[in-house]
C-alpha positions in Angstrom: 13.7 6.3 27.2 13.8 3.4 25.6 10.6 1.4 24.2 10.3 -1.6 23.0 7.2 -3.5 20.8 6.0 -6.4 19.1 4.8 -6.9 15.8 1.8 -7.4 15.9 1.3 -7.4 11.2 1.8 -6.2 8.4 -0.5 -4.9 6.0 -1.0 -2.6 3.3 -2.9 1.3 3.1 -5.2 2.1 1.0 -5.3 2.3 -3.1 -4.0 5.2 -4.4 -4.4 5.6 -8.3 -1.7 7.7 -9.7 -3.4 9.3 -13.7 -1.8 11.3 -16.4 -3.2 12.8 -18.5 -2.2 15.1 -21.5 -4.3 17.6 -24.0 -4.4 16.8 -27.7 -2.2 14.6 -27.2 -4.4 10.8 -26.1 -1.9 10.6 -23.5 -3.0 8.6 -20.7 -1.3 7.3 -18.0 -2.7 5.1 -14.8 -1.2 3.3 -12.1 -1.6 1.9 -8.9 0.2 2.0 -5.6 -0.6 0.3 -2.2 1.9 1.2 1.2 3.0 -1.5 3.3 2.6 -1.1 6.7 3.6 -2.9 10.2 1.0 -2.4 12.9 2.9 -1.9 16.4 2.2 -3.3 19.6 3.6 -1.0 22.2 5.2 -3.5 25.2 7.2 -0.7 27.3 8.3 2.3 27.9 11.5 3.1 29.9 
């Protein structure tokens, strides 16, 4: 099958927070991440 599509927009996914913690050492680390996404519109499937 052949699929053709148009790019609608570039966007970012939801914010994910990564937290690392080690007990009794005072080690705390916080990081955020947003995955880049591309919205597409399928125009034809042949």
